[in-house]
PQR file of N, CA, C, O and H, with PARSE charges and radii, in Angstrom:
ATOM      1  N   MET A   1     -12.911  87.460 129.393 -0.4000 1.5000
ATOM      2  CA  MET A   1     -13.232  87.358 127.978 -0.0000 2.0000
ATOM      3  C   MET A   1     -12.317  88.243 127.133  0.5500 1.7000
ATOM      4  O   MET A   1     -12.295  88.141 125.907 -0.5500 1.4000
ATOM      5  N   ASN A   2     -11.555  89.119 127.814 -0.4000 1.5000
ATOM      6  CA  ASN A   2     -10.638  89.971 127.056 -0.0000 2.0000
ATOM      7  C   ASN A   2      -9.691  89.129 126.211  0.5500 1.7000
ATOM      8  O   ASN A   2      -9.084  88.174 126.696 -0.5500 1.4000
ATOM      9  H   ASN A   2     -11.572  89.202 128.811  0.4000 1.0000
ATOM     10  N   GLY A   3      -9.577  89.494 124.957 -0.4000 1.5000
ATOM     11  CA  GLY A   3      -8.684  88.796 124.056 -0.0000 2.0000
ATOM     12  C   GLY A   3      -9.297  87.592 123.358  0.5500 1.7000
ATOM     13  O   GLY A   3      -8.643  86.970 122.522 -0.5500 1.4000
ATOM     14  H   GLY A   3     -10.070  90.270 124.562  0.4000 1.0000
ATOM     15  N   TYR A   4     -10.537  87.252 123.683 -0.4000 1.5000
ATOM     16  CA  TYR A   4     -11.175  86.083 123.077 -0.0000 2.0000
ATOM     17  C   TYR A   4     -12.266  86.445 122.080  0.5500 1.7000
ATOM     18  O   TYR A   4     -12.608  85.630 121.223 -0.5500 1.4000
ATOM     19  H   TYR A   4     -11.069  87.758 124.363  0.4000 1.0000
ATOM     20  N   GLY A   5     -12.817  87.645 122.174 -0.4000 1.5000
ATOM     21  CA  GLY A   5     -13.895  87.990 121.256 -0.0000 2.0000
ATOM     22  C   GLY A   5     -14.342  89.424 121.412  0.5500 1.7000
ATOM     23  O   GLY A   5     -13.729  90.206 122.139 -0.5500 1.4000
ATOM     24  H   GLY A   5     -12.539  88.307 122.871  0.4000 1.0000
ATOM     25  N   ASP A   6     -15.410  89.762 120.727 -0.4000 1.5000
ATOM     26  CA  ASP A   6     -15.972  91.111 120.731 -0.0000 2.0000
ATOM     27  C   ASP A   6     -17.098  91.201 121.741  0.5500 1.7000
ATOM     28  O   ASP A   6     -17.993  90.356 121.766 -0.5500 1.4000
ATOM     29  H   ASP A   6     -15.908  89.127 120.136  0.4000 1.0000
ATOM     30  N   HIS A   7     -17.048  92.243 122.585 -0.4000 1.5000
ATOM     31  CA  HIS A   7     -18.090  92.491 123.582 -0.0000 2.0000
ATOM     32  C   HIS A   7     -19.283  93.106 122.853  0.5500 1.7000
ATOM     33  O   HIS A   7     -19.211  94.244 122.390 -0.5500 1.4000
ATOM     34  H   HIS A   7     -16.320  92.929 122.565  0.4000 1.0000
ATOM     35  N   MET A   8     -20.372  92.360 122.754 -0.4000 1.5000
ATOM     36  CA  MET A   8     -21.549  92.800 122.006 -0.0000 2.0000
ATOM     37  C   MET A   8     -22.508  93.623 122.871  0.5500 1.7000
ATOM     38  O   MET A   8     -22.990  94.673 122.447 -0.5500 1.4000
ATOM     39  H   MET A   8     -20.431  91.436 123.131  0.4000 1.0000
ATOM     40  N   GLN A   9     -22.774  93.146 124.067 -0.4000 1.5000
ATOM     41  CA  GLN A   9     -23.612  93.837 125.039 -0.0000 2.0000
ATOM     42  C   GLN A   9     -23.293  93.229 126.394  0.5500 1.7000
ATOM     43  O   GLN A   9     -22.483  92.306 126.481 -0.5500 1.4000
ATOM     44  H   GLN A   9     -22.382  92.293 124.412  0.4000 1.0000
ATOM     45  N   TYR A  10     -23.924  93.737 127.460 -0.4000 1.5000
ATOM     46  CA  TYR A  10     -23.614  93.249 128.801 -0.0000 2.0000
ATOM     47  C   TYR A  10     -23.628  91.724 128.846  0.5500 1.7000
ATOM     48  O   TYR A  10     -24.654  91.097 128.583 -0.5500 1.4000
ATOM     49  H   TYR A  10     -24.582  94.486 127.388  0.4000 1.0000
ATOM     50  N   SER A  11     -22.505  91.144 129.173 -0.4000 1.5000
ATOM     51  CA  SER A  11     -22.296  89.698 129.319 -0.0000 2.0000
ATOM     52  C   SER A  11     -22.590  88.877 128.066  0.5500 1.7000
ATOM     53  O   SER A  11     -22.911  87.692 128.164 -0.5500 1.4000
ATOM     54  H   SER A  11     -21.671  91.654 129.387  0.4000 1.0000
ATOM     55  N   VAL A  12     -22.484  89.492 126.897 -0.4000 1.5000
ATOM     56  CA  VAL A  12     -22.616  88.767 125.632 -0.0000 2.0000
ATOM     57  C   VAL A  12     -21.379  89.067 124.794  0.5500 1.7000
ATOM     58  O   VAL A  12     -21.062  90.224 124.517 -0.5500 1.4000
ATOM     59  H   VAL A  12     -22.223  90.454 126.818  0.4000 1.0000
ATOM     60  N   PHE A  13     -20.695  88.010 124.399 -0.4000 1.5000
ATOM     61  CA  PHE A  13     -19.485  88.143 123.601 -0.0000 2.0000
ATOM     62  C   PHE A  13     -19.596  87.273 122.360  0.5500 1.7000
ATOM     63  O   PHE A  13     -20.114  86.158 122.424 -0.5500 1.4000
ATOM     64  H   PHE A  13     -20.953  87.070 124.624  0.4000 1.0000
ATOM     65  N   ARG A  14     -19.111  87.777 121.233 -0.4000 1.5000
ATOM     66  CA  ARG A  14     -19.039  86.991 120.011 -0.0000 2.0000
ATOM     67  C   ARG A  14     -17.572  86.634 119.792  0.5500 1.7000
ATOM     68  O   ARG A  14     -16.716  87.509 119.662 -0.5500 1.4000
ATOM     69  H   ARG A  14     -18.690  88.683 121.182  0.4000 1.0000
ATOM     70  N   CYS A  15     -17.302  85.339 119.755 -0.4000 1.5000
ATOM     71  CA  CYS A  15     -15.934  84.863 119.637 -0.0000 2.0000
ATOM     72  C   CYS A  15     -15.816  83.907 118.453  0.5500 1.7000
ATOM     73  O   CYS A  15     -16.699  83.082 118.220 -0.5500 1.4000
ATOM     74  H   CYS A  15     -17.998  84.628 119.861  0.4000 1.0000
ATOM     75  N   ASP A  16     -14.743  84.024 117.725 -0.4000 1.5000
ATOM     76  CA  ASP A  16     -14.427  83.090 116.650 -0.0000 2.0000
ATOM     77  C   ASP A  16     -13.252  82.267 117.174  0.5500 1.7000
ATOM     78  O   ASP A  16     -12.100  82.685 117.058 -0.5500 1.4000
ATOM     79  H   ASP A  16     -14.026  84.695 117.914  0.4000 1.0000
ATOM     80  N   LEU A  17     -13.542  81.096 117.750 -0.4000 1.5000
ATOM     81  CA  LEU A  17     -12.548  80.302 118.466 -0.0000 2.0000
ATOM     82  C   LEU A  17     -12.170  79.044 117.712  0.5500 1.7000
ATOM     83  O   LEU A  17     -13.021  78.363 117.139 -0.5500 1.4000
ATOM     84  H   LEU A  17     -14.478  80.756 117.844  0.4000 1.0000
ATOM     85  N   SER A  18     -10.886  78.748 117.723 -0.4000 1.5000
ATOM     86  CA  SER A  18     -10.449  77.433 117.260 -0.0000 2.0000
ATOM     87  C   SER A  18     -10.788  76.431 118.357  0.5500 1.7000
ATOM     88  O   SER A  18     -11.146  76.828 119.466 -0.5500 1.4000
ATOM     89  H   SER A  18     -10.196  79.301 118.189  0.4000 1.0000
ATOM     90  N   ASP A  19     -10.681  75.154 118.066 -0.4000 1.5000
ATOM     91  CA  ASP A  19     -10.942  74.139 119.095 -0.0000 2.0000
ATOM     92  C   ASP A  19      -9.998  74.326 120.278  0.5500 1.7000
ATOM     93  O   ASP A  19     -10.414  74.191 121.429 -0.5500 1.4000
ATOM     94  H   ASP A  19     -10.390  74.832 117.165  0.4000 1.0000
ATOM     95  N   GLN A  20      -8.741  74.633 120.009 -0.4000 1.5000
ATOM     96  CA  GLN A  20      -7.750  74.828 121.080 -0.0000 2.0000
ATOM     97  C   GLN A  20      -8.082  76.063 121.918  0.5500 1.7000
ATOM     98  O   GLN A  20      -7.964  76.021 123.143 -0.5500 1.4000
ATOM     99  H   GLN A  20      -8.403  74.742 119.074  0.4000 1.0000
ATOM    100  N   GLU A  21      -8.493  77.155 121.282 -0.4000 1.5000
ATOM    101  CA  GLU A  21      -8.867  78.368 122.014 -0.0000 2.0000
ATOM    102  C   GLU A  21     -10.092  78.110 122.889  0.5500 1.7000
ATOM    103  O   GLU A  21     -10.159  78.603 124.015 -0.5500 1.4000
ATOM    104  H   GLU A  21      -8.589  77.189 120.288  0.4000 1.0000
ATOM    105  N   LYS A  22     -11.059  77.345 122.384 -0.4000 1.5000
ATOM    106  CA  LYS A  22     -12.260  77.041 123.167 -0.0000 2.0000
ATOM    107  C   LYS A  22     -11.893  76.241 124.412  0.5500 1.7000
ATOM    108  O   LYS A  22     -12.419  76.508 125.492 -0.5500 1.4000
ATOM    109  H   LYS A  22     -11.004  76.945 121.469  0.4000 1.0000
ATOM    110  N   VAL A  23     -11.001  75.267 124.278 -0.4000 1.5000
ATOM    111  CA  VAL A  23     -10.562  74.472 125.429 -0.0000 2.0000
ATOM    112  C   VAL A  23      -9.864  75.364 126.445  0.5500 1.7000
ATOM    113  O   VAL A  23     -10.133  75.265 127.642 -0.5500 1.4000
ATOM    114  H   VAL A  23     -10.573  75.050 123.401  0.4000 1.0000
ATOM    115  N   HIS A  24      -8.969  76.235 125.983 -0.4000 1.5000
ATOM    116  CA  HIS A  24      -8.231  77.125 126.888 -0.0000 2.0000
ATOM    117  C   HIS A  24      -9.179  78.078 127.611  0.5500 1.7000
ATOM    118  O   HIS A  24      -9.063  78.269 128.821 -0.5500 1.4000
ATOM    119  H   HIS A  24      -8.751  76.316 125.011  0.4000 1.0000
ATOM    120  N   LEU A  25     -10.116  78.678 126.875 -0.4000 1.5000
ATOM    121  CA  LEU A  25     -11.084  79.586 127.489 -0.0000 2.0000
ATOM    122  C   LEU A  25     -11.968  78.852 128.484  0.5500 1.7000
ATOM    123  O   LEU A  25     -12.240  79.373 129.565 -0.5500 1.4000
ATOM    124  H   LEU A  25     -10.211  78.523 125.892  0.4000 1.0000
ATOM    125  N   THR A  26     -12.419  77.661 128.142 -0.4000 1.5000
ATOM    126  CA  THR A  26     -13.262  76.864 129.038 -0.0000 2.0000
ATOM    127  C   THR A  26     -12.548  76.576 130.345  0.5500 1.7000
ATOM    128  O   THR A  26     -13.149  76.679 131.415 -0.5500 1.4000
ATOM    129  H   THR A  26     -12.198  77.237 127.264  0.4000 1.0000
ATOM    130  N   GLU A  27     -11.273  76.215 130.273 -0.4000 1.5000
ATOM    131  CA  GLU A  27     -10.493  75.952 131.488 -0.0000 2.0000
ATOM    132  C   GLU A  27     -10.407  77.192 132.364  0.5500 1.7000
ATOM    133  O   GLU A  27     -10.560  77.099 133.582 -0.5500 1.4000
ATOM    134  H   GLU A  27     -10.785  76.130 129.404  0.4000 1.0000
ATOM    135  N   LYS A  28     -10.165  78.349 131.761 -0.4000 1.5000
ATOM    136  CA  LYS A  28     -10.085  79.596 132.528 -0.0000 2.0000
ATOM    137  C   LYS A  28     -11.420  79.939 133.170  0.5500 1.7000
ATOM    138  O   LYS A  28     -11.464  80.389 134.316 -0.5500 1.4000
ATOM    139  H   LYS A  28     -10.040  78.424 130.772  0.4000 1.0000
ATOM    140  N   LEU A  29     -12.517  79.728 132.431 -0.4000 1.5000
ATOM    141  CA  LEU A  29     -13.841  80.057 132.973 -0.0000 2.0000
ATOM    142  C   LEU A  29     -14.232  79.130 134.118  0.5500 1.7000
ATOM    143  O   LEU A  29     -14.867  79.567 135.079 -0.5500 1.4000
ATOM    144  H   LEU A  29     -12.481  79.363 131.501  0.4000 1.0000
ATOM    145  N   HIS A  30     -13.860  77.860 134.025 -0.4000 1.5000
ATOM    146  CA  HIS A  30     -14.155  76.908 135.107 -0.0000 2.0000
ATOM    147  C   HIS A  30     -13.563  77.379 136.432  0.5500 1.7000
ATOM    148  O   HIS A  30     -14.148  77.139 137.489 -0.5500 1.4000
ATOM    149  H   HIS A  30     -13.344  77.506 133.245  0.4000 1.0000
ATOM    150  N   LYS A  31     -12.419  78.040 136.388 -0.4000 1.5000
ATOM    151  CA  LYS A  31     -11.726  78.471 137.599 -0.0000 2.0000
ATOM    152  C   LYS A  31     -12.423  79.620 138.305  0.5500 1.7000
ATOM    153  O   LYS A  31     -12.314  79.740 139.525 -0.5500 1.4000
ATOM    154  H   LYS A  31     -11.945  78.234 135.530  0.4000 1.0000
ATOM    155  N   VAL A  32     -13.139  80.470 137.575 -0.4000 1.5000
ATOM    156  CA  VAL A  32     -13.751  81.659 138.175 -0.0000 2.0000
ATOM    157  C   VAL A  32     -15.269  81.559 138.307  0.5500 1.7000
ATOM    158  O   VAL A  32     -15.899  82.445 138.884 -0.5500 1.4000
ATOM    159  H   VAL A  32     -13.228  80.373 136.583  0.4000 1.0000
ATOM    160  N   LEU A  33     -15.845  80.517 137.791 -0.4000 1.5000
ATOM    161  CA  LEU A  33     -17.298  80.352 137.761 -0.0000 2.0000
ATOM    162  C   LEU A  33     -17.843  79.864 139.095  0.5500 1.7000
ATOM    163  O   LEU A  33     -17.246  78.991 139.724 -0.5500 1.4000
ATOM    164  H   LEU A  33     -15.333  79.797 137.322  0.4000 1.0000
ATOM    165  N   LYS A  34     -18.958  80.410 139.528 -0.4000 1.5000
ATOM    166  CA  LYS A  34     -19.711  79.873 140.668 -0.0000 2.0000
ATOM    167  C   LYS A  34     -20.656  78.849 140.072  0.5500 1.7000
ATOM    168  O   LYS A  34     -21.741  79.198 139.607 -0.5500 1.4000
ATOM    169  H   LYS A  34     -19.444  81.119 139.017  0.4000 1.0000
ATOM    170  N   HIS A  35     -20.249  77.578 140.081 -0.4000 1.5000
ATOM    171  CA  HIS A  35     -20.938  76.533 139.336 -0.0000 2.0000
ATOM    172  C   HIS A  35     -22.393  76.311 139.752  0.5500 1.7000
ATOM    173  O   HIS A  35     -23.182  75.800 138.957 -0.5500 1.4000
ATOM    174  H   HIS A  35     -19.367  77.294 140.458  0.4000 1.0000
ATOM    175  N   ASP A  36     -22.760  76.681 140.967 -0.4000 1.5000
ATOM    176  CA  ASP A  36     -24.142  76.496 141.403 -0.0000 2.0000
ATOM    177  C   ASP A  36     -25.021  77.715 141.104  0.5500 1.7000
ATOM    178  O   ASP A  36     -26.238  77.654 141.276 -0.5500 1.4000
ATOM    179  H   ASP A  36     -22.119  77.096 141.612  0.4000 1.0000
ATOM    180  N   GLU A  37     -24.414  78.823 140.656 -0.4000 1.5000
ATOM    181  CA  GLU A  37     -25.165  80.049 140.393 -0.0000 2.0000
ATOM    182  C   GLU A  37     -25.038  80.540 138.957  0.5500 1.7000
ATOM    183  O   GLU A  37     -26.019  80.981 138.359 -0.5500 1.4000
ATOM    184  H   GLU A  37     -23.425  78.873 140.516  0.4000 1.0000
ATOM    185  N   ASP A  38     -23.839  80.463 138.408 -0.4000 1.5000
ATOM    186  CA  ASP A  38     -23.556  81.054 137.104 -0.0000 2.0000
ATOM    187  C   ASP A  38     -23.810  80.075 135.975  0.5500 1.7000
ATOM    188  O   ASP A  38     -23.877  78.862 136.173 -0.5500 1.4000
ATOM    189  H   ASP A  38     -23.042  80.105 138.894  0.4000 1.0000
ATOM    190  N   GLN A  39     -23.948  80.636 134.793 -0.4000 1.5000
ATOM    191  CA  GLN A  39     -24.121  79.808 133.597 -0.0000 2.0000
ATOM    192  C   GLN A  39     -23.431  80.510 132.435  0.5500 1.7000
ATOM    193  O   GLN A  39     -23.650  81.696 132.190 -0.5500 1.4000
ATOM    194  H   GLN A  39     -23.893  81.621 134.632  0.4000 1.0000
ATOM    195  N   ILE A  40     -22.603  79.766 131.731 -0.4000 1.5000
ATOM    196  CA  ILE A  40     -21.957  80.257 130.524 -0.0000 2.0000
ATOM    197  C   ILE A  40     -22.379  79.328 129.402  0.5500 1.7000
ATOM    198  O   ILE A  40     -22.277  78.107 129.523 -0.5500 1.4000
ATOM    199  H   ILE A  40     -22.425  78.803 131.930  0.4000 1.0000
ATOM    200  N   LEU A  41     -22.854  79.910 128.312 -0.4000 1.5000
ATOM    201  CA  LEU A  41     -23.323  79.122 127.177 -0.0000 2.0000
ATOM    202  C   LEU A  41     -22.505  79.447 125.943  0.5500 1.7000
ATOM    203  O   LEU A  41     -22.247  80.613 125.645 -0.5500 1.4000
ATOM    204  H   LEU A  41     -22.937  80.901 128.215  0.4000 1.0000
ATOM    205  N   PHE A  42     -22.100  78.413 125.229 -0.4000 1.5000
ATOM    206  CA  PHE A  42     -21.430  78.556 123.951 -0.0000 2.0000
ATOM    207  C   PHE A  42     -22.453  78.196 122.881  0.5500 1.7000
ATOM    208  O   PHE A  42     -22.893  77.049 122.801 -0.5500 1.4000
ATOM    209  H   PHE A  42     -22.309  77.466 125.471  0.4000 1.0000
ATOM    210  N   PHE A  43     -22.831  79.167 122.064 -0.4000 1.5000
ATOM    211  CA  PHE A  43     -23.789  78.955 120.981 -0.0000 2.0000
ATOM    212  C   PHE A  43     -23.050  78.961 119.660  0.5500 1.7000
ATOM    213  O   PHE A  43     -22.559  80.010 119.243 -0.5500 1.4000
ATOM    214  H   PHE A  43     -22.474  80.098 122.129  0.4000 1.0000
ATOM    215  N   PRO A  44     -22.955  77.835 118.992 -0.5600 1.5000
ATOM    216  CA  PRO A  44     -22.345  77.857 117.657  0.2800 2.0000
ATOM    217  C   PRO A  44     -23.257  78.616 116.694  0.5500 1.7000
ATOM    218  O   PRO A  44     -24.465  78.380 116.661 -0.5500 1.4000
ATOM    219  N   LEU A  45     -22.687  79.511 115.927 -0.4000 1.5000
ATOM    220  CA  LEU A  45     -23.485  80.333 115.018 -0.0000 2.0000
ATOM    221  C   LEU A  45     -23.334  79.869 113.581  0.5500 1.7000
ATOM    222  O   LEU A  45     -23.254  80.684 112.662 -0.5500 1.4000
ATOM    223  H   LEU A  45     -21.706  79.702 115.954  0.4000 1.0000
ATOM    224  N   GLY A  46     -23.295  78.585 113.393 -0.4000 1.5000
ATOM    225  CA  GLY A  46     -23.093  77.984 112.082 -0.0000 2.0000
ATOM    226  C   GLY A  46     -24.076  78.467 111.037  0.5500 1.7000
ATOM    227  O   GLY A  46     -24.757  79.473 111.236 -0.5500 1.4000
ATOM    228  H   GLY A  46     -23.360  77.923 114.139  0.4000 1.0000
ATOM    229  N   PRO A  47     -24.152  77.759 109.929 -0.5600 1.5000
ATOM    230  CA  PRO A  47     -24.992  78.212 108.821  0.2800 2.0000
ATOM    231  C   PRO A  47     -26.469  78.252 109.194  0.5500 1.7000
ATOM    232  O   PRO A  47     -26.927  77.500 110.054 -0.5500 1.4000
ATOM    233  N   SER A  48     -27.184  79.117 108.555 -0.4000 1.5000
ATOM    234  CA  SER A  48     -28.604  79.256 108.801 -0.0000 2.0000
ATOM    235  C   SER A  48     -29.321  77.948 108.516  0.5500 1.7000
ATOM    236  O   SER A  48     -29.038  77.266 107.531 -0.5500 1.4000
ATOM    237  H   SER A  48     -26.812  79.728 107.856  0.4000 1.0000
ATOM    238  N   GLY A  49     -30.264  77.607 109.406 -0.4000 1.5000
ATOM    239  CA  GLY A  49     -31.017  76.363 109.259 -0.0000 2.0000
ATOM    240  C   GLY A  49     -30.293  75.161 109.818  0.5500 1.7000
ATOM    241  O   GLY A  49     -30.759  74.031 109.671 -0.5500 1.4000
ATOM    242  H   GLY A  49     -30.494  78.162 110.206  0.4000 1.0000
ATOM    243  N   GLY A  50     -29.150  75.389 110.463 -0.4000 1.5000
ATOM    244  CA  GLY A  50     -28.373  74.282 111.019 -0.0000 2.0000
ATOM    245  C   GLY A  50     -28.940  73.783 112.334  0.5500 1.7000
ATOM    246  O   GLY A  50     -30.007  74.220 112.765 -0.5500 1.4000
ATOM    247  H   GLY A  50     -28.771  76.307 110.582  0.4000 1.0000
ATOM    248  N   GLU A  51     -28.235  72.880 112.961 -0.4000 1.5000
ATOM    249  CA  GLU A  51     -28.661  72.259 114.223 -0.0000 2.0000
ATOM    250  C   GLU A  51     -28.030  72.993 115.408  0.5500 1.7000
ATOM    251  O   GLU A  51     -27.480  72.354 116.305 -0.5500 1.4000
ATOM    252  H   GLU A  51     -27.368  72.526 112.611  0.4000 1.0000
ATOM    253  N   ARG A  52     -28.102  74.300 115.421 -0.4000 1.5000
ATOM    254  CA  ARG A  52     -27.413  75.081 116.444 -0.0000 2.0000
ATOM    255  C   ARG A  52     -27.853  74.755 117.862  0.5500 1.7000
ATOM    256  O   ARG A  52     -27.002  74.544 118.726 -0.5500 1.4000
ATOM    257  H   ARG A  52     -28.548  74.819 114.693  0.4000 1.0000
ATOM    258  N   GLU A  53     -29.145  74.709 118.129 -0.4000 1.5000
ATOM    259  CA  GLU A  53     -29.607  74.516 119.502 -0.0000 2.0000
ATOM    260  C   GLU A  53     -29.178  73.168 120.056  0.5500 1.7000
ATOM    261  O   GLU A  53     -28.998  73.042 121.267 -0.5500 1.4000
ATOM    262  H   GLU A  53     -29.836  74.881 117.427  0.4000 1.0000
ATOM    263  N   ASN A  54     -29.012  72.173 119.226 -0.4000 1.5000
ATOM    264  CA  ASN A  54     -28.577  70.860 119.693 -0.0000 2.0000
ATOM    265  C   ASN A  54     -27.096  70.834 120.046  0.5500 1.7000
ATOM    266  O   ASN A  54     -26.630  69.869 120.653 -0.5500 1.4000
ATOM    267  H   ASN A  54     -29.158  72.276 118.242  0.4000 1.0000
ATOM    268  N   ASN A  55     -26.351  71.863 119.684 -0.4000 1.5000
ATOM    269  CA  ASN A  55     -24.921  71.901 119.927 -0.0000 2.0000
ATOM    270  C   ASN A  55     -24.512  72.925 120.967  0.5500 1.7000
ATOM    271  O   ASN A  55     -23.339  73.294 121.023 -0.5500 1.4000
ATOM    272  H   ASN A  55     -26.730  72.646 119.191  0.4000 1.0000
ATOM    273  N   ILE A  56     -25.433  73.397 121.793 -0.4000 1.5000
ATOM    274  CA  ILE A  56     -25.122  74.384 122.824 -0.0000 2.0000
ATOM    275  C   ILE A  56     -24.353  73.702 123.942  0.5500 1.7000
ATOM    276  O   ILE A  56     -24.749  72.645 124.431 -0.5500 1.4000
ATOM    277  H   ILE A  56     -26.386  73.097 121.747  0.4000 1.0000
ATOM    278  N   TYR A  57     -23.247  74.320 124.339 -0.4000 1.5000
ATOM    279  CA  TYR A  57     -22.376  73.782 125.378 -0.0000 2.0000
ATOM    280  C   TYR A  57     -22.496  74.681 126.599  0.5500 1.7000
ATOM    281  O   TYR A  57     -22.350  75.898 126.476 -0.5500 1.4000
ATOM    282  H   TYR A  57     -22.925  75.179 123.941  0.4000 1.0000
ATOM    283  N   ALA A  58     -22.755  74.121 127.764 -0.4000 1.5000
ATOM    284  CA  ALA A  58     -22.952  74.906 128.985 -0.0000 2.0000
ATOM    285  C   ALA A  58     -21.868  74.605 130.003  0.5500 1.7000
ATOM    286  O   ALA A  58     -21.405  73.472 130.130 -0.5500 1.4000
ATOM    287  H   ALA A  58     -22.873  73.133 127.864  0.4000 1.0000
ATOM    288  N   ILE A  59     -21.474  75.644 130.723 -0.4000 1.5000
ATOM    289  CA  ILE A  59     -20.592  75.508 131.888 -0.0000 2.0000
ATOM    290  C   ILE A  59     -21.390  76.040 133.067  0.5500 1.7000
ATOM    291  O   ILE A  59     -22.073  77.055 132.932 -0.5500 1.4000
ATOM    292  H   ILE A  59     -21.850  76.565 130.619  0.4000 1.0000
ATOM    293  N   GLY A  60     -21.323  75.392 134.205 -0.4000 1.5000
ATOM    294  CA  GLY A  60     -22.096  75.821 135.377 -0.0000 2.0000
ATOM    295  C   GLY A  60     -23.471  75.201 135.336  0.5500 1.7000
ATOM    296  O   GLY A  60     -23.620  74.004 135.091 -0.5500 1.4000
ATOM    297  H   GLY A  60     -20.768  74.568 134.315  0.4000 1.0000
ATOM    298  N   ARG A  61     -24.483  76.028 135.580 -0.4000 1.5000
ATOM    299  CA  ARG A  61     -25.854  75.513 135.558 -0.0000 2.0000
ATOM    300  C   ARG A  61     -26.168  74.929 134.190  0.5500 1.7000
ATOM    301  O   ARG A  61     -25.732  75.454 133.166 -0.5500 1.4000
ATOM    302  H   ARG A  61     -24.362  77.001 135.779  0.4000 1.0000
ATOM    303  N   ALA A  62     -26.911  73.863 134.178 -0.4000 1.5000
ATOM    304  CA  ALA A  62     -27.252  73.176 132.937 -0.0000 2.0000
ATOM    305  C   ALA A  62     -28.139  74.049 132.056  0.5500 1.7000
ATOM    306  O   ALA A  62     -28.939  74.840 132.556 -0.5500 1.4000
ATOM    307  H   ALA A  62     -27.266  73.436 135.010  0.4000 1.0000
ATOM    308  N   TYR A  63     -27.993  73.901 130.748 -0.4000 1.5000
ATOM    309  CA  TYR A  63     -28.849  74.593 129.789 -0.0000 2.0000
ATOM    310  C   TYR A  63     -30.111  73.771 129.588  0.5500 1.7000
ATOM    311  O   TYR A  63     -30.050  72.579 129.283 -0.5500 1.4000
ATOM    312  H   TYR A  63     -27.343  73.258 130.342  0.4000 1.0000
ATOM    313  N   VAL A  64     -31.246  74.416 129.761 -0.4000 1.5000
ATOM    314  CA  VAL A  64     -32.537  73.763 129.534 -0.0000 2.0000
ATOM    315  C   VAL A  64     -33.223  74.525 128.408  0.5500 1.7000
ATOM    316  O   VAL A  64     -33.623  75.674 128.596 -0.5500 1.4000
ATOM    317  H   VAL A  64     -31.295  75.383 130.008  0.4000 1.0000
ATOM    318  N   PRO A  65     -33.364  73.901 127.239 -0.5600 1.5000
ATOM    319  CA  PRO A  65     -33.996  74.615 126.115  0.2800 2.0000
ATOM    320  C   PRO A  65     -35.434  75.012 126.442  0.5500 1.7000
ATOM    321  O   PRO A  65     -36.143  74.306 127.158 -0.5500 1.4000
ATOM    322  N   ILE A  66     -35.837  76.133 125.912 -0.4000 1.5000
ATOM    323  CA  ILE A  66     -37.200  76.598 126.101 -0.0000 2.0000
ATOM    324  C   ILE A  66     -38.098  75.798 125.180  0.5500 1.7000
ATOM    325  O   ILE A  66     -37.839  75.686 123.982 -0.5500 1.4000
ATOM    326  H   ILE A  66     -35.261  76.706 125.329  0.4000 1.0000
ATOM    327  N   GLU A  67     -39.156  75.243 125.750 -0.4000 1.5000
ATOM    328  CA  GLU A  67     -40.103  74.475 124.944 -0.0000 2.0000
ATOM    329  C   GLU A  67     -40.935  75.468 124.147  0.5500 1.7000
ATOM    330  O   GLU A  67     -41.575  76.355 124.711 -0.5500 1.4000
ATOM    331  H   GLU A  67     -39.367  75.334 126.723  0.4000 1.0000
ATOM    332  N   ARG A  68     -40.917  75.310 122.848 -0.4000 1.5000
ATOM    333  CA  ARG A  68     -41.661  76.219 121.988 -0.0000 2.0000
ATOM    334  C   ARG A  68     -43.047  75.661 121.717  0.5500 1.7000
ATOM    335  O   ARG A  68     -43.220  74.479 121.421 -0.5500 1.4000
ATOM    336  H   ARG A  68     -40.397  74.589 122.389  0.4000 1.0000
ATOM    337  N   GLY A  69     -43.994  76.518 121.825 -0.4000 1.5000
ATOM    338  CA  GLY A  69     -45.369  76.123 121.555 -0.0000 2.0000
ATOM    339  C   GLY A  69     -46.215  77.353 121.325  0.5500 1.7000
ATOM    340  O   GLY A  69     -45.701  78.471 121.311 -0.5500 1.4000
ATOM    341  H   GLY A  69     -43.853  77.478 122.066  0.4000 1.0000
ATOM    342  N   SER A  70     -47.483  77.160 121.150 -0.4000 1.5000
ATOM    343  CA  SER A  70     -48.401  78.271 120.913 -0.0000 2.0000
ATOM    344  C   SER A  70     -48.634  79.044 122.200  0.5500 1.7000
ATOM    345  O   SER A  70     -48.707  78.470 123.287 -0.5500 1.4000
ATOM    346  H   SER A  70     -47.900  76.251 121.162  0.4000 1.0000
ATOM    347  N   VAL A  71     -48.746  80.339 122.057 -0.4000 1.5000
ATOM    348  CA  VAL A  71     -49.044  81.216 123.184 -0.0000 2.0000
ATOM    349  C   VAL A  71     -50.239  82.072 122.785  0.5500 1.7000
ATOM    350  O   VAL A  71     -50.239  82.704 121.729 -0.5500 1.4000
ATOM    351  H   VAL A  71     -48.687  80.805 121.174  0.4000 1.0000
ATOM    352  N   ILE A  72     -51.256  82.084 123.642 -0.4000 1.5000
ATOM    353  CA  ILE A  72     -52.439  82.917 123.390 -0.0000 2.0000
ATOM    354  C   ILE A  72     -52.400  84.078 124.353  0.5500 1.7000
ATOM    355  O   ILE A  72     -52.322  83.890 125.567 -0.5500 1.4000
ATOM    356  H   ILE A  72     -51.256  81.571 124.500  0.4000 1.0000
ATOM    357  N   VAL A  73     -52.454  85.265 123.815 -0.4000 1.5000
ATOM    358  CA  VAL A  73     -52.373  86.484 124.644 -0.0000 2.0000
ATOM    359  C   VAL A  73     -53.671  87.215 124.573  0.5500 1.7000
ATOM    360  O   VAL A  73     -53.822  88.267 125.195 -0.5500 1.4000
ATOM    361  H   VAL A  73     -52.517  85.418 122.829  0.4000 1.0000
TER
END
């Protein structure tokens, strides 16, 4: 991830990528990823109220959105 974005916390990076940079980074990550164990998620941080969760891109293990519902504690 060096050179692609800011290290925010352990294994979380904020990157401002062009389409070409995203393709290049994705290719590099595919080479080092353990596809049956690891998961890399690209979360677009577009405008507030946008369709962000519908645009999540995953490499490796598939992204399964958390079903939101009521929780009684």
